[in-house]
C-alpha positions as a printed Julia matrix, in Angstrom:
371×3 Matrix{Float64}:
 -211.93  -19.8   188.66
 -208.22  -19.4   187.98
 -206.76  -19.1   184.48
 -203.06  -19.6   183.74
 -201.38  -17.97  180.73
 -197.84  -19.13  179.83
 -196.51  -16.59  177.3
 -193.48  -15.37  175.41
 -194.33  -11.73  176.17
 -196.87   -9.81  178.18
 -197.76   -6.21  178.9
 -195.96   -3.84  179.39
 -193.9    -5.58  176.67
 -195.02   -4.57  173.18
 -193.18   -7.38  171.37
 -196.33   -9.23  170.29
 -200.07   -8.81  169.86
 -201.12  -11.12  172.74
 -199.16   -8.94  175.18
 -201.89   -6.31  175.1
 -204.86   -8.47  174.07
 -204.55  -10.77  177.07
 -203.75   -7.89  179.42
 -207.01   -6.16  178.47
 -208.88   -9.46  178.8
 -207.43  -10.4   182.19
 -208.01   -7.02  183.8
 -211.62   -6.89  182.53
 -212.79  -10.24  183.9
 -215.16  -10.18  186.86
 -212.84  -10.27  189.88
 -215.5   -11.98  191.98
 -215.5   -14.98  189.64
 -212.07  -15.1   187.95
 -208.39  -14.72  188.77
 -205.53  -14.76  186.28
 -201.91  -15.8   186.6
 -199.45  -14.96  183.82
 -196.05  -16.56  183.49
 -194.09  -14.76  180.78
 -190.53  -14.34  179.63
 -189.11  -10.82  179.81
 -188.94  -10.6   176.01
 -189.58   -7.03  174.9
 -189.45   -5.45  178.34
 -187.59   -2.17  178.09
 -187.38   -1.62  181.84
 -187.04   -3.93  184.8
 -190.74   -4.5   185.4
 -190.65   -8.09  186.55
 -192.27   -7.24  189.89
 -195.28   -5.49  188.34
 -198.48   -5.95  190.32
 -201.53   -5.62  188.09
 -204.34   -6.16  190.63
 -205.26   -8.43  193.49
 -206.75  -10.98  191.08
 -204.41  -10.49  188.14
 -200.72  -11.25  188.56
 -197.73  -11.76  186.28
 -194.3   -13.28  186.77
 -191.53  -12.4   184.3
 -188.76  -14.95  183.84
 -185.6   -14.44  181.79
 -185.67  -18.01  180.49
 -188.2   -20.13  178.61
 -186.52  -23.28  179.85
 -186.64  -25.07  183.18
 -187.29  -22.0   185.43
 -190.24  -21.0   183.24
 -191.71  -24.5   183.16
 -191.22  -24.97  186.92
 -193.01  -21.73  187.75
 -195.84  -22.57  185.35
 -196.34  -26.05  186.8
 -196.43  -24.53  190.28
 -199.25  -22.19  189.21
 -200.96  -24.96  187.24
 -201.66  -26.9   190.43
 -204.18  -24.3   191.57
 -205.51  -23.37  188.11
 -208.72  -24.51  186.46
 -207.75  -23.51  182.93
 -204.48  -23.17  181.08
 -204.65  -21.0   177.96
 -201.81  -21.18  175.45
 -201.32  -18.36  172.94
 -198.81  -20.29  170.85
 -198.54  -23.88  169.67
 -194.81  -23.65  168.95
 -193.68  -21.82  172.09
 -191.17  -24.36  173.56
 -192.86  -24.68  176.99
 -196.26  -25.43  175.41
 -195.77  -29.15  174.93
 -194.49  -30.08  178.43
 -197.09  -27.82  180.05
 -199.85  -29.27  177.87
 -198.95  -32.81  178.96
 -198.79  -31.72  182.59
 -202.16  -29.96  182.37
 -203.87  -32.98  180.81
 -202.41  -35.3   183.43
 -203.94  -33.02  186.09
 -207.31  -32.95  184.28
 -207.21  -29.19  183.65
 -209.21  -27.49  180.92
 -206.91  -26.61  178.01
 -207.31  -23.82  175.45
 -204.93  -23.25  172.55
 -205.13  -20.01  170.6
 -202.77  -20.51  167.61
 -202.96  -16.79  166.68
 -202.01  -17.28  163.04
 -199.33  -19.92  163.57
 -201.16  -22.38  161.31
 -201.38  -20.02  158.34
 -199.36  -21.15  155.31
 -196.97  -18.2   155.5
 -196.17  -19.07  159.12
 -195.98  -22.85  158.7
 -193.45  -22.52  155.87
 -190.91  -21.1   158.31
 -189.03  -24.04  159.9
 -191.66  -26.3   158.34
 -190.12  -29.7   159.21
 -189.74  -28.85  162.89
 -193.29  -27.53  163.02
 -194.75  -30.61  161.3
 -193.12  -32.85  163.88
 -194.4   -30.62  166.7
 -197.94  -30.71  165.28
 -197.87  -34.49  164.96
 -197.31  -34.7   168.72
 -200.03  -32.16  169.57
 -202.5   -34.05  167.38
 -202.27  -37.04  169.69
 -203.97  -34.98  172.39
 -206.37  -32.97  170.21
 -209.53  -34.63  171.52
 -208.79  -33.06  174.92
 -207.99  -29.58  173.63
 -210.33  -26.61  173.11
 -209.17  -24.45  170.2
 -209.81  -20.72  169.93
 -209.71  -18.81  166.64
 -209.91  -15.04  166.23
 -211.72  -15.16  162.88
 -213.72  -17.52  160.65
 -210.86  -18.14  158.23
 -208.52  -19.22  161.03
 -211.23  -21.48  162.42
 -211.35  -23.42  159.13
 -207.57  -23.86  159.2
 -207.66  -25.12  162.81
 -210.45  -27.57  161.98
 -208.45  -28.89  159.05
 -205.26  -29.4   161.09
 -207.05  -30.68  164.21
 -210.26  -32.34  162.95
 -210.86  -34.26  166.19
 -210.44  -31.43  168.69
 -212.61  -31.35  171.79
 -214.2   -28.04  170.77
 -213.75  -24.92  168.67
 -214.75  -21.33  169.26
 -214.28  -18.05  167.43
 -213.79  -14.9   169.52
 -212.1   -11.81  168.06
 -209.5    -9.79  169.86
 -211.02   -7.1   172.04
 -209.32   -3.95  173.26
 -209.57   -1.46  176.08
 -210.75    1.67  174.33
 -208.23    4.52  174.72
 -209.14    8.18  175.0
 -210.28    9.33  171.56
 -208.13   12.22  170.39
 -209.39   15.01  168.17
 -206.16   15.9   166.41
 -206.04   17.8   163.16
 -205.77   15.37  160.23
 -203.41   16.06  157.33
 -202.39   14.21  154.17
 -200.35   11.74  156.19
 -200.7     7.97  156.13
 -199.33    5.58  158.72
 -198.14    1.98  158.98
 -197.74    0.48  162.46
 -196.13   -2.9   163.08
 -193.0    -5.0   162.97
 -190.59   -4.27  160.15
 -190.98   -7.76  158.76
 -191.29   -9.1   155.18
 -194.69  -10.62  156.02
 -196.03   -7.07  156.41
 -195.45   -6.23  152.7
 -194.09   -2.77  153.49
 -192.15   -2.78  150.2
 -195.46   -2.99  148.34
 -196.82   -0.12  150.4
 -193.81    2.0   149.4
 -194.51    1.2   145.74
 -198.1     2.35  146.27
 -196.92    5.6   147.84
 -194.65    6.15  144.83
 -197.73    5.9   142.58
 -199.81    8.26  144.73
 -196.97   10.78  145.12
 -196.87   11.48  141.39
 -200.11   13.42  141.67
 -200.0    14.32  145.37
 -196.63   15.82  146.19
 -197.62   16.72  149.76
 -198.43   13.12  150.81
 -196.42   11.53  153.64
 -196.1     7.98  154.95
 -194.87    7.4   158.49
 -193.67    3.89  159.28
 -193.83    3.07  162.99
 -192.17   -0.12  164.2
 -188.93   -1.86  165.01
 -186.74   -4.46  163.33
 -185.69   -6.74  166.17
 -184.38   -9.89  164.45
 -181.44  -10.02  162.02
 -183.56  -10.78  158.96
 -185.91   -7.95  159.94
 -182.96   -5.57  160.11
 -181.93   -6.69  156.62
 -185.48   -6.05  155.43
 -185.43   -2.57  156.97
 -182.18   -1.82  155.16
 -183.72   -2.96  151.86
 -186.73   -0.7   152.47
 -184.51    2.29  153.13
 -182.6     1.62  149.91
 -185.89    1.32  148.03
 -187.0     4.7   149.36
 -183.73    6.25  148.18
 -184.02    4.62  144.75
 -187.55    6.03  144.34
 -186.42    9.47  145.6
 -188.96    9.38  148.42
 -186.64   10.28  151.3
 -188.83   13.25  152.26
 -192.05   11.31  151.74
 -191.55    7.95  153.49
 -190.33    8.47  157.05
 -189.1     5.67  159.32
 -190.02    6.68  162.88
 -188.93    3.58  164.76
 -190.89    2.19  167.7
 -193.42    4.63  169.17
 -195.84    3.55  171.87
 -198.62    4.73  174.13
 -200.09    8.21  173.78
 -197.43    9.25  171.26
 -198.49    6.43  168.93
 -202.18    7.28  169.38
 -201.44   10.89  168.43
 -199.77    9.82  165.2
 -202.63    7.47  164.33
 -205.32   10.01  165.22
 -203.74   12.68  162.98
 -203.35   10.31  160.02
 -205.65   10.19  157.03
 -205.62    6.39  157.14
 -203.73    3.45  158.58
 -202.54    0.88  156.05
 -202.05   -2.83  156.74
 -200.83   -4.49  153.5
 -199.72   -7.8   155.1
 -199.37  -11.0   153.09
 -200.72  -12.85  156.16
 -202.34  -11.48  159.31
 -204.21  -13.42  161.95
 -205.96  -10.36  163.31
 -204.06   -7.07  163.35
 -204.5    -5.23  166.64
 -203.22   -2.06  164.97
 -206.51   -1.98  163.08
 -208.34   -1.68  166.4
 -205.95    1.05  167.52
 -206.76    3.02  164.37
 -210.53    2.47  164.53
 -210.53    3.54  168.18
 -209.21    6.93  167.05
 -211.71    7.13  164.19
 -208.94    6.63  161.64
 -210.03    4.67  158.53
 -208.06    1.56  157.64
 -206.88    0.18  154.3
 -206.23   -3.54  154.8
 -205.28   -6.27  152.35
 -207.52   -9.29  151.78
 -204.83  -11.36  153.5
 -206.2    -9.89  156.74
 -209.6   -10.71  158.35
 -211.03   -7.21  157.92
 -213.84   -7.55  155.39
 -216.04   -5.74  157.92
 -214.3    -2.47  156.97
 -216.25   -2.45  153.71
 -219.5    -3.41  155.44
 -219.26   -0.46  157.85
 -217.73    2.01  155.38
 -214.84    2.36  157.85
 -212.1     1.83  155.29
 -211.17   -0.57  152.49
 -210.55   -4.33  152.33
 -208.67   -4.81  149.07
 -206.28   -6.94  147.08
 -202.81   -6.19  148.39
 -201.19   -5.01  145.16
 -199.46   -1.63  144.96
 -202.02   -0.51  142.4
 -205.04   -1.4   144.56
 -203.49    0.17  147.67
 -202.73    3.34  145.69
 -206.3     3.41  144.35
 -207.74    3.21  147.88
 -205.38    5.89  149.17
 -206.5     8.19  146.36
 -210.15    7.5   147.19
 -209.56    8.54  150.8
 -207.63   11.64  149.76
 -210.39   12.66  147.33
 -213.3    12.29  149.76
 -215.09   15.54  150.5
 -215.22   16.81  154.06
 -218.56   15.23  154.99
 -217.72   11.93  153.29
 -214.42   11.61  155.13
 -215.95   12.69  158.46
 -218.62   10.02  158.03
 -215.96    7.37  157.44
 -214.14    8.43  160.62
 -217.36    8.25  162.62
 -218.08    4.79  161.19
 -214.59    3.61  162.13
 -215.0     4.64  165.76
 -218.5     3.18  166.0
 -217.3    -0.15  164.56
 -214.6    -0.42  167.22
 -216.89    0.64  170.06
 -219.68   -1.74  169.07
 -217.77   -4.86  168.05
 -214.38   -4.79  169.78
 -214.63   -2.96  173.12
 -213.58   -5.4   175.86
 -215.85   -3.77  178.44
 -219.0    -4.38  176.42
 -217.93   -7.85  175.22
 -216.24   -9.39  178.27
 -219.21  -11.72  178.9
 -218.26  -13.6   175.73
 -215.02  -14.77  177.37
 -216.53  -15.26  180.81
 -219.28  -17.51  179.44
 -216.76  -19.45  177.35
 -214.51  -20.11  180.35
 -217.47  -21.36  182.37
 -218.6   -23.6   179.52
 -215.3   -25.41  179.0
 -214.7   -26.01  182.71
 -218.1   -27.7   182.92
 -217.03  -30.0   180.08
 -213.79  -31.19  181.71
 -213.96  -34.96  182.12
 -214.22  -36.04  185.77
């Protein structure tokens, strides 16, 4: 069975969550039953890695355009594919490739990955409403995938007559667990984007710092777009205004083992987003046994259930309160939370132990393709 993924970015690019999520998925599928073809733009590639060979059953082509060359290459691969899986509704090639796939009677999966959330829809809303009105005409032939129960409800509301719905979380390839010494350092990892509510996190740190002068916050991430660069500038000015220059440190983009070292040595990772479809950085933290403080605008209620962190209202006061709770835990209490964090990731989100979920889903939807 061959699965085609047309994407904006793909591993080794780190410009979007699906880049890693789909890479881990594709390389974990049973090679005797599945093969994967990725057609991606070169967005986010730091080096010239367009000729990367991933495995004999997992290949990727990187194209510098999302126009005609991209669509032509995708249609070529579509001819021999059984499934086409989109990771974006509003990616420009999605619509022409969707129509082509349906005309060839291919199984279609769309994973909106947060694009239907209110905060996302409000950006370029008119254009997106028009785009959705076209997609709705084909919804009865489309299988929709959500990463959490809340997103599933949104998808069902927007596409009430879809062919099918499923909820499968993001899984990850578990990295080597580091045993670094942990200090009074907190970390944020992600795009420097207003939707991440980093300004509120800085306000929370200002509150905590009044009674904990040795606290640090490291912010890992890049500002790629113009409005993100403006946001970064406003954050830096805010830090200066609050006299936190030696407390809040902007580290830029850090990846791979270096990023894991920072996360592993942090007291907690904080995700204060105003909207988050999943948050792969949460998995990266849990995999290192680092507790997570996440806002209720993220789908991480399970943190409370497993005592692996805090799922809270995203105000500066509530974030500060949770930070103080982590800082004030005794040694055994904090060690227990770290152990819970790792166990949560290993049990619920390890791709190797959960790959059958995807394999069974792919088999199911291909059986249901109309002949």
